[in-house]
All heavy atoms as an XYZ file, in Angstrom:
685
protein
N     101.640     44.858    116.767
C     100.711     45.848    116.323
C     100.975     47.153    117.198
O     101.703     47.044    118.019
N     100.359     48.257    116.702
C     100.524     49.508    117.405
C      99.443     49.762    118.493
O      98.328     49.348    118.319
C     100.310     50.695    116.328
C     101.504     51.215    115.698
C     101.125     52.252    114.712
C     102.104     53.324    114.674
N     101.678     54.414    113.896
N      99.853     50.231    119.619
C      98.945     50.536    120.656
C      98.644     52.084    120.530
O      99.377     52.801    120.722
C      99.514     50.187    122.037
C      98.662     50.708    123.211
O      97.411     51.051    123.006
O      99.218     50.801    124.274
N      97.378     52.381    120.015
C      96.962     53.761    119.945
C      96.234     54.216    121.061
O      95.794     55.362    121.140
C      96.343     53.879    118.603
C      95.010     53.116    118.427
C      97.180     53.758    117.414
C      94.170     53.428    117.294
N      96.063     53.414    122.075
C      95.515     53.940    123.410
C      94.018     54.103    123.395
O      93.562     54.921    124.123
N      93.348     53.537    122.515
C      91.799     53.805    122.412
C      91.126     53.504    123.677
O      90.156     54.165    124.057
C      91.177     53.011    121.271
C      91.626     53.471    119.758
C      91.020     52.494    118.815
C      91.283     54.940    119.732
N      91.490     52.403    124.379
C      90.837     52.124    125.676
C      91.083     53.032    126.791
O      90.343     53.212    127.632
C      91.234     50.597    126.084
C      90.721     49.548    125.195
C      91.342     48.283    125.648
C      89.340     49.489    125.057
N      92.243     53.685    126.705
C      92.670     54.688    127.712
C      92.111     56.002    127.341
O      92.190     56.993    128.129
C      94.147     54.736    127.910
C      94.746     53.483    128.335
C      96.257     53.591    128.683
C      97.032     54.343    127.605
N      98.408     54.440    127.834
N      91.593     56.261    126.136
C      91.186     57.560    125.837
C      92.223     58.510    125.416
O      92.176     59.668    125.684
N      93.224     58.055    124.765
C      94.323     58.856    124.325
C      95.163     58.247    123.179
O      95.033     57.020    122.977
C      95.357     59.121    125.455
O      95.986     57.985    125.874
N      95.841     59.076    122.442
C      96.711     58.629    121.293
C      97.957     59.377    121.576
O      98.057     60.477    121.729
C      96.034     58.998    120.001
C      94.714     58.436    119.856
C      97.031     58.650    118.726
C      94.008     58.826    118.496
N      99.060     58.578    121.398
C     100.351     59.174    121.486
C     100.766     59.845    120.168
O     100.710     59.100    119.057
C     101.516     58.115    121.918
C     101.233     57.621    123.294
N     101.709     58.401    124.388
C     100.593     56.603    123.831
C     101.334     57.821    125.458
N     100.609     56.737    125.234
N     101.076     60.967    120.114
C     101.275     61.737    118.943
C     102.759     62.052    118.571
O     103.103     62.686    117.618
C     100.617     63.206    118.841
N     103.626     61.240    119.305
C     105.032     61.380    119.062
C     105.683     62.473    119.907
O     105.063     63.370    120.469
N     107.016     62.427    120.148
C     107.779     63.313    120.856
C     107.264     63.648    122.260
O     107.186     64.752    122.809
C     107.977     64.653    120.131
C     108.707     64.448    118.894
C     108.905     65.737    118.134
C     109.673     65.634    116.855
N     110.051     66.769    116.204
N     106.690     62.456    122.868
C     106.129     62.674    124.232
C     104.820     63.430    124.382
O     104.287     63.530    125.432
N     104.263     63.771    123.260
C     102.918     64.476    123.377
C     101.740     63.430    123.252
O     101.812     62.567    122.394
C     102.748     65.436    122.213
C     101.537     66.202    122.166
C     101.538     67.263    121.128
C     100.295     68.152    121.285
N     100.237     69.167    120.197
N     100.806     63.597    124.150
C      99.685     62.719    124.215
C      98.440     63.532    123.919
O      98.264     64.584    124.660
C      99.571     62.037    125.651
C      98.558     60.994    125.738
C      98.554     60.305    127.081
O      98.963     60.825    127.987
O      98.076     59.102    127.104
N      97.727     63.151    123.023
C      96.351     63.745    122.755
C      95.275     62.875    123.394
O      95.100     61.678    123.164
C      96.052     63.707    121.190
C      97.126     64.614    120.532
C      94.679     64.368    121.035
C      97.080     64.560    119.033
N      94.450     63.600    124.330
C      93.376     62.899    124.980
C      92.126     63.187    124.223
O      91.996     64.330    123.835
C      93.465     63.221    126.418
C      94.665     62.797    127.185
C      94.645     63.001    128.583
N      95.806     62.358    129.150
C      96.438     62.835    130.249
N      96.004     63.917    130.864
N      97.538     62.303    130.587
N      91.176     62.378    124.416
C      89.992     62.652    123.716
C      88.788     62.119    124.527
O      88.823     61.192    125.354
C      89.778     62.114    122.238
C      90.050     60.557    122.217
C      88.945     59.677    122.425
C      91.325     60.119    122.179
C      89.211     58.352    122.338
C      91.509     58.673    122.040
C      90.520     57.802    122.114
N      87.578     62.796    124.360
C      86.402     62.378    124.964
C      85.324     62.257    123.892
O      85.221     63.149    123.124
C      85.828     63.345    126.077
C      86.880     63.232    127.246
C      84.455     62.985    126.537
C      86.513     64.210    128.319
N      84.601     61.172    123.815
C      83.510     60.870    122.915
C      82.261     60.758    123.643
O      82.171     60.184    124.670
C      83.730     59.805    121.978
C      84.919     59.840    121.010
O      85.150     61.056    120.505
O      85.505     58.916    120.605
N      81.122     61.220    123.153
C      79.812     61.113    123.632
C      79.586     61.565    125.032
O      78.891     61.028    125.833
C      79.339     59.703    123.538
C      79.257     59.089    122.236
O      78.965     59.924    121.218
O      79.400     57.943    121.801
N      80.233     62.753    125.362
C      80.064     63.258    126.769
C      78.750     64.138    126.596
O      78.500     64.890    125.834
C      81.226     64.234    127.079
C      80.977     64.919    128.446
C      81.995     65.803    128.832
O      83.252     65.693    128.299
O      81.867     66.733    129.617
N      77.960     63.937    127.721
C      76.742     64.764    127.911
C      77.265     65.876    128.813
O      77.475     65.624    130.039
C      75.530     64.020    128.575
O      75.329     62.859    127.753
C      74.400     64.778    128.821
N      77.146     67.074    128.253
C      77.626     68.215    129.187
C      76.563     68.527    130.350
O      75.468     68.055    130.258
C      77.660     69.455    128.266
C      76.733     69.143    127.074
C      76.828     67.604    126.967
N      77.176     69.030    131.429
C      76.278     69.210    132.577
C      75.458     70.490    132.294
O      75.894     71.406    131.601
C      77.064     69.375    133.933
O      77.965     70.434    133.763
C      77.812     68.114    134.231
N      74.254     70.481    132.827
C      73.385     71.572    132.732
C      71.854     71.011    132.533
O      71.684     69.922    132.109
N      70.964     71.744    132.892
C      69.491     71.343    133.077
C      68.903     71.645    131.575
O      68.985     72.788    131.127
C      68.715     72.069    134.102
O      69.465     71.867    135.248
C      67.394     71.597    134.058
N      68.347     70.568    131.036
C      67.679     70.773    129.701
C      66.208     70.930    130.115
O      65.447     69.971    130.381
C      67.845     69.466    128.701
C      69.321     69.310    128.630
C      67.172     69.733    127.505
C      69.704     68.012    127.860
N      65.844     72.196    130.230
C      64.464     72.514    130.637
C      63.643     73.514    129.789
O      62.683     74.007    130.220
C      64.551     73.092    132.109
C      65.329     74.288    132.181
O      65.805     74.809    131.231
N      65.723     74.660    133.483
N      64.199     73.794    128.593
C      63.585     74.711    127.706
C      63.879     76.254    128.031
O      63.402     77.146    127.290
N      64.702     76.488    129.143
C      65.113     77.757    129.468
C      66.536     78.010    129.483
O      67.096     79.025    129.019
C      64.473     78.197    130.963
C      64.895     79.450    131.323
C      62.983     78.041    130.970
N      67.243     76.989    130.044
C      68.797     77.039    130.227
C      69.461     76.859    128.850
O      69.212     75.808    128.101
C      69.163     75.877    131.170
C      70.764     75.971    131.293
O      71.326     77.026    131.474
N      71.274     74.825    131.365
N      70.356     77.781    128.427
C      71.163     77.714    127.279
C      72.592     77.309    127.521
O      73.326     77.201    126.593
C      71.024     78.979    126.531
N      73.033     77.309    128.830
C      74.524     77.146    129.189
C      74.680     75.667    129.647
O      74.083     75.347    130.576
C      74.854     78.191    130.176
O      74.514     79.511    129.707
C      76.360     78.116    130.495
N      75.863     75.117    129.187
C      76.178     73.713    129.556
C      77.658     73.759    129.666
O      78.348     74.428    129.024
C      75.719     72.629    128.454
C      74.183     72.691    128.491
C      73.563     73.675    127.572
C      73.478     71.748    129.208
C      72.062     73.668    127.564
C      72.015     71.784    129.123
C      71.352     72.692    128.453
N      78.186     72.755    130.487
C      79.593     72.805    130.854
C      80.229     71.349    130.580
O      79.656     70.445    130.918
C      79.817     73.172    132.337
C      81.299     73.163    132.638
C      79.246     74.519    132.498
N      81.349     71.326    129.851
C      82.105     70.084    129.559
C      82.929     69.766    130.873
O      83.380     70.686    131.634
C      83.017     70.310    128.357
C      82.209     70.528    127.165
C      83.206     70.988    126.022
C      81.426     69.298    126.594
N      83.418     68.572    130.985
C      84.292     68.107    132.023
C      85.731     68.641    131.810
O      86.523     68.878    132.750
C      84.335     66.678    132.258
O      84.704     65.939    130.941
N      86.234     68.898    130.559
C      87.494     69.279    130.257
C      87.416     70.443    129.206
O      86.450     70.754    128.567
C      88.324     68.224    129.578
C      88.486     66.940    130.273
C      89.470     66.981    131.606
C      89.503     65.657    132.279
N      90.203     65.889    133.480
N      88.540     71.335    129.033
C      88.565     72.348    128.099
C      89.062     71.787    126.731
O      90.082     71.273    126.790
C      89.525     73.446    128.512
O      88.994     73.912    129.844
C      89.554     74.625    127.536
N      88.207     71.849    125.805
C      88.690     71.242    124.449
C      89.898     72.077    123.727
O      89.876     73.272    123.972
C      87.421     71.491    123.517
C      86.286     71.757    124.370
C      86.790     72.359    125.731
N      90.646     71.289    123.091
C      91.638     71.962    122.170
C      90.854     72.685    121.077
O      89.804     72.299    120.547
C      92.485     70.848    121.501
C      93.375     70.197    122.562
C      93.351     71.483    120.387
C      94.194     68.992    122.046
N      91.318     73.988    120.850
C      90.562     74.716    119.907
C      90.335     74.097    118.518
O      91.167     73.446    117.995
C      91.384     76.021    119.676
N      89.125     74.103    118.127
C      88.718     73.572    116.862
C      88.409     72.113    116.846
O      87.971     71.446    115.860
N      88.504     71.430    118.059
C      88.268     69.995    118.136
C      86.877     69.619    118.526
O      86.477     68.465    118.369
C      89.305     69.364    118.971
O      88.955     69.649    120.442
N      86.114     70.526    119.141
C      84.692     70.257    119.572
C      83.729     69.958    118.489
O      83.527     70.755    117.629
C      84.278     71.410    120.504
C      82.963     71.306    121.161
C      82.884     70.071    122.146
C      82.481     72.484    121.867
N      82.882     68.860    118.664
C      81.849     68.537    117.861
C      80.667     68.422    118.774
O      80.703     67.630    119.693
C      82.130     67.326    117.101
C      83.207     67.489    115.999
C      83.510     66.019    115.389
C      84.457     66.289    114.288
N      85.903     66.471    114.903
N      79.770     69.173    118.586
C      78.535     69.257    119.372
C      77.293     68.621    118.531
O      77.098     69.033    117.465
C      78.102     70.646    119.892
C      76.835     70.701    120.677
C      79.267     71.171    120.740
N      76.603     67.724    119.132
C      75.370     67.052    118.519
C      74.153     67.352    119.505
O      74.251     67.198    120.695
C      75.522     65.574    118.411
C      76.678     65.250    117.532
C      78.088     65.177    118.133
C      76.696     65.031    116.193
C      79.231     64.847    117.354
C      77.724     64.777    115.370
C      79.045     64.673    116.004
O      80.093     64.366    115.127
N      73.189     67.780    118.739
C      71.863     68.049    119.478
C      70.727     67.316    118.779
O      70.502     67.445    117.643
C      71.632     69.543    119.431
C      70.427     69.957    120.017
C      70.359     71.462    119.956
N      69.014     71.954    120.278
C      68.707     73.309    120.488
N      69.643     74.213    120.254
N      67.531     73.693    120.812
N      70.243     66.278    119.530
C      69.194     65.424    118.955
C      69.731     64.628    117.770
O      69.033     64.296    116.807
N      71.013     64.338    117.742
C      71.737     63.587    116.755
C      72.181     64.487    115.504
O      72.903     63.976    114.683
N      71.867     65.758    115.507
C      72.343     66.622    114.460
C      73.586     67.468    114.945
O      73.473     68.041    116.006
C      71.270     67.662    114.097
O      70.159     66.940    113.473
N      74.617     67.395    114.031
C      75.888     68.239    114.412
C      75.463     69.648    114.377
O      74.917     70.158    113.425
C      76.978     67.780    113.427
C      78.241     68.440    113.943
C      79.453     67.850    113.344
N      80.513     68.732    113.503
C      81.710     68.586    112.867
N      81.782     67.594    111.968
N      82.698     69.371    113.137
N      75.921     70.372    115.359
C      75.731     71.850    115.527
C      76.939     72.492    115.108
O      78.119     71.994    114.993
C      75.406     72.201    116.976
C      74.317     71.481    117.594
C      72.962     71.791    116.838
O      72.509     72.787    117.079
N      72.410     70.940    116.021
N      76.736     73.846    114.544
C      77.845     74.676    114.034
C      78.215     75.739    115.056
O      77.328     76.468    115.580
C      77.429     75.188    112.692
C      77.277     74.252    111.652
C      76.412     74.742    110.473
N      75.165     75.065    110.928
C      74.240     75.585    110.179
N      74.285     75.589    108.837
N      73.100     75.883    110.721
N      79.622     75.858    115.354
C      79.970     76.826    116.231
C      79.751     78.214    115.661
O      79.854     78.368    114.413
C      81.561     76.788    116.505
C      82.379     76.913    115.337
C      81.894     77.598    117.701
N      79.324     79.137    116.343
C      78.853     80.589    116.145
C      77.440     80.603    115.504
O      76.709     81.642    115.723
C      79.807     81.432    115.313
O      79.957     80.820    113.959
C      81.265     81.470    115.960
N      77.060     79.607    114.674
C      75.728     79.753    114.226
C      74.701     79.037    115.160
O      73.528     79.400    115.187
C      75.628     78.880    112.883
C      76.442     79.704    111.838
C      76.389     79.071    110.488
O      75.287     78.285    110.109
O      77.397     79.060    109.803
N      75.097     77.868    115.865
C      74.254     77.109    116.738
C      74.682     77.243    118.203
O      73.777     77.117    119.129
C      74.221     75.628    116.322
C      73.617     75.529    114.945
O      72.578     76.111    114.609
O      74.317     74.669    114.180
N      75.966     77.620    118.438
C      76.494     77.644    119.735
C      77.732     78.491    119.762
O      78.261     78.569    118.866
C      76.677     76.274    120.478
C      77.824     75.529    119.873
C      79.123     75.598    120.396
C      77.580     74.592    118.737
C      80.222     74.929    119.854
C      78.661     73.994    118.139
C      79.967     74.108    118.674
O      81.085     73.497    118.214
N      78.159     78.804    121.111
C      79.447     79.396    121.214
C      80.142     78.574    122.250
O      79.582     77.888    123.068
C      79.375     81.017    121.739
O      78.608     80.920    122.880
C      78.730     81.734    120.715
N      81.483     78.729    122.306
C      82.217     77.997    123.289
C      83.280     79.004    123.860
O      83.830     79.748    123.178
C      83.035     76.720    122.742
C      83.835     75.928    123.741
C      83.770     77.128    121.468
C      82.988     75.068    124.624
N      83.356     78.934    125.255
C      84.459     79.692    125.957
C      84.856     78.854    127.073
O      84.180     78.523    128.018
C      83.788     80.966    126.496
C      84.790     81.867    127.195
C      85.687     82.691    126.489
C      84.785     81.968    128.590
C      86.593     83.500    127.052
C      85.868     82.709    129.210
C      86.623     83.448    128.453
N      86.109     78.447    126.963
C      86.643     77.436    127.971
C      85.972     76.147    127.848
O      85.910     75.560    126.828
N      85.303     75.708    128.953
C      84.528     74.556    129.031
C      83.028     74.849    128.887
O      82.250     73.855    128.991
C      84.734     73.887    130.374
C      86.228     73.483    130.618
C      86.277     72.573    131.912
C      85.799     73.291    133.235
N      86.159     72.359    134.400
N      82.674     76.064    128.692
C      81.296     76.324    128.649
C      80.630     76.524    127.243
O      81.220     77.280    126.436
C      80.940     77.755    129.466
O      81.499     77.495    130.763
C      79.457     78.144    129.533
N      79.650     75.811    126.941
C      78.966     75.919    125.718
C      77.647     76.583    125.939
O      76.860     76.396    126.923
C      78.409     74.485    125.255
C      79.765     73.636    124.924
C      77.672     74.594    123.960
C      79.382     72.140    124.720
N      77.373     77.824    125.076
C      76.154     78.405    125.140
C      75.358     78.252    123.856
O      75.895     78.644    122.795
C      76.438     79.899    125.490
O      77.138     79.956    126.706
C      75.021     80.614    125.650
N      74.211     77.691    123.787
C      73.434     77.544    122.792
C      72.658     78.850    122.323
O      72.214     79.591    123.136
C      72.357     76.374    122.888
C      73.011     75.146    122.805
C      73.370     74.393    123.968
C      73.227     74.337    121.582
C      73.996     73.162    123.941
C      73.737     73.084    121.555
C      74.263     72.503    122.716
N      72.628     79.103    121.020
C      71.914     80.226    120.476
C      70.342     80.110    120.669
O      69.751     80.959    121.150
C      72.191     80.503    118.975
C      73.692     80.549    118.715
C      71.418     81.713    118.469
C      74.477     81.650    119.474
N      69.857     78.893    120.270
C      68.415     78.438    120.548
C      68.507     77.481    121.740
O      69.172     76.474    121.676
C      67.805     77.783    119.393
C      67.714     78.681    118.134
C      67.084     77.902    116.967
C      66.823     79.934    118.486
N      67.713     77.725    122.729
C      67.737     76.936    124.054
C      67.302     75.508    123.752
O      66.340     75.280    123.104
C      66.860     77.518    125.066
C      66.639     76.774    126.243
C      67.287     78.954    125.419
N      68.018     74.496    124.146
C      67.604     73.120    123.982
C      66.272     72.927    124.799
O      66.084     73.316    125.836
C      68.833     72.274    124.699
C      70.016     73.185    124.531
C      69.431     74.611    124.692
N      65.466     71.994    124.159
C      64.037     71.817    124.726
C      64.145     70.546    125.566
O      64.943     69.634    125.325
C      63.035     71.750    123.637
C      62.983     73.070    122.808
C      62.572     74.119    123.639
O      61.494     74.201    124.338
N      63.474     75.280    123.698
N      63.138     70.411    126.479
C      63.147     69.232    127.297
C      63.028     67.894    126.471
O      62.363     67.901    125.392
C      61.792     69.230    128.132
C      61.450     67.906    128.969
C      61.777     70.515    129.062
N      63.835     66.984    126.790
C      63.815     65.678    126.008
C      64.914     65.678    125.061
O      65.199     64.460    124.501
N      65.618     66.900    124.596
C      66.648     66.798    123.688
C      67.933     66.105    124.081
O      68.267     66.430    125.285
C      66.955     68.143    123.163
C      65.985     68.694    122.093
C      66.434     69.916    121.401
O      66.487     70.997    122.086
O      66.907     69.835    120.203
N      68.616     65.403    123.348
C      69.940     64.791    123.773
C      71.102     65.545    123.265
O      71.099     66.023    122.145
C      69.931     63.338    123.261
C      71.274     62.675    123.423
C      71.376     62.310    124.929
C      71.239     61.289    122.747
N      71.939     65.936    124.170
C      73.188     66.725    123.929
C      74.363     65.741    124.088
O      74.594     65.156    125.108
C      73.361     67.884    124.778
C      72.182     68.988    124.791
C      72.420     69.964    125.762
C      71.975     69.425    123.325
N      75.263     65.719    123.000
C      76.522     64.843    123.097
C      77.630     65.635    122.446
O      77.411     66.388    121.580
C      76.305     63.567    122.383
C      75.373     62.541    122.909
C      75.156     61.380    121.983
C      75.809     62.111    124.291
N      78.757     65.540    123.024
C      80.018     66.218    122.576
C      81.181     65.278    122.457
O      81.340     64.381    123.202
C      80.309     67.244    123.558
S      79.044     68.538    123.790
N      81.964     65.423    121.416
C      83.232     64.801    121.101
C      84.257     65.917    121.007
O      84.135     66.982    120.448
C      83.328     64.116    119.754
C      82.068     63.118    119.685
O      81.625     62.560    120.703
O      81.839     62.665    118.451
N      85.466     65.611    121.638
C      86.519     66.704    121.535
C      87.870     66.086    122.019
O      87.941     64.973    122.685
C      86.290     67.936    122.346
C      85.970     67.664    123.969
C      86.982     67.851    124.773
C      84.770     67.337    124.421
C      86.669     67.688    126.136
C      84.444     67.149    125.691
C      85.371     67.398    126.572
O      85.176     67.207    127.904
N      88.926     66.785    121.682
C      90.294     66.425    122.225
C      90.632     67.506    123.208
O      90.258     68.629    123.250
C      91.343     66.527    121.054
C      91.028     65.535    119.947
C      92.077     65.418    118.889
N      92.343     66.855    118.249
C      91.707     67.282    117.254
N      90.678     66.650    116.652
N      92.082     68.416    116.678
N      91.506     67.122    124.250
C      91.864     68.053    125.226
C      93.366     67.793    125.677
O      93.881     66.779    125.293
C      90.986     67.983    126.471
C      91.023     66.661    127.283
C      91.909     66.644    128.392
C      90.327     65.563    126.833
C      91.879     65.384    129.039
C      90.419     64.458    127.576
C      91.158     64.257    128.682
O      91.184     63.205    129.435
């Protein structure tokens, strides 16, 4: 069978290129009803970031912006909301 590297968090895309991914990362930042800025552990490949807030997928530019590893929400996350991110890097 093919080893697609799921346990290592990567997939070999051929020609020596390795695509790494992170699923269900909780970005760092305080969810206190005031803070809108959160930081990922890695910089996502453009277009690969999927952000979930309370289980609902968010839309870039409508719900949040991304610059490097920094996510800024348009509407501030409230206390108790769960933030999760999936992306390739």
